[in-house]
N, C-alpha and C positions, 0 to 999 in steps of 0.2 A: 429589826424587831430588836424587842428587849429581852433580854435572859432572863429566865428564872433560876432561883437555884433550887439545887437538884432536892434539897428537904424540903422546900417550899414547896414543888411541883409533887414531892408522894404526900403530903398533908394535904394540897388539895384535891389530889386523887384519892386517896381513902374517904377524905369526910363526904367525897362526891357519891363514892358510890355503896358508904353507909346511908346517905340520907334518900339516894333513890332506890336502894333496896329495900324499901320498906312496902313498896305497893309490888314485888317483884317474888314470886314464889320459889326462883331457882337463879342462884349466881354461878356461872361456871367460870374459875379462873385458868389462864392455858401461861406457861412459862414463856420464855427466850424463842421464838422463833429458829432461829440460826439460820435465815433465810432458805428452809428448806420449806417451797409452797407444796409439796405431794404431802407432806408430813405434818403438818398445817392441818391441811384439807383433811385427811384420815382421823389427827384427834376430833376436830369438829364434828365429822361423822361419826364416832365412835359417842363422841357425847351427846350426840342427837340433836347438835345446831344447824347441822344442814343435810338435803337429804342427797338422793343419788347423784341429782343434777346440779349439785352444790347450791342449790338456794335455798334462804332461810327458814331451819323449820322448828326453830327454838322457841316459838310463842314469845312470850313477855319475858322469857329469861335474857338472863342481861351476860355477856360475855367481857370477861377483862382479863387483855394479854399483857401479860407484865413482861420487861425485858424490851430489847430491842427486833425489829423484825426482821431488820437488813444482817449481813454478817461482815465482817471484816476479811480481808482477803481474797484468795482464789475460790 
């Protein structure tokens, strides 16, 4: 798999978000999850992106997750 430079990835992600946001009523950005699934689900719920059964309830909103999903170490 070819490696992509960090700045190229960020530039591509930013332009993709801007282009696809034109038809979107709402964009929700969430920072680094630090491997904490329960807190991540809490944040998604508070933002109205998932319902009480953890099903998508954000409609046409876009979710942008920044940072890593997992965390290092124990």
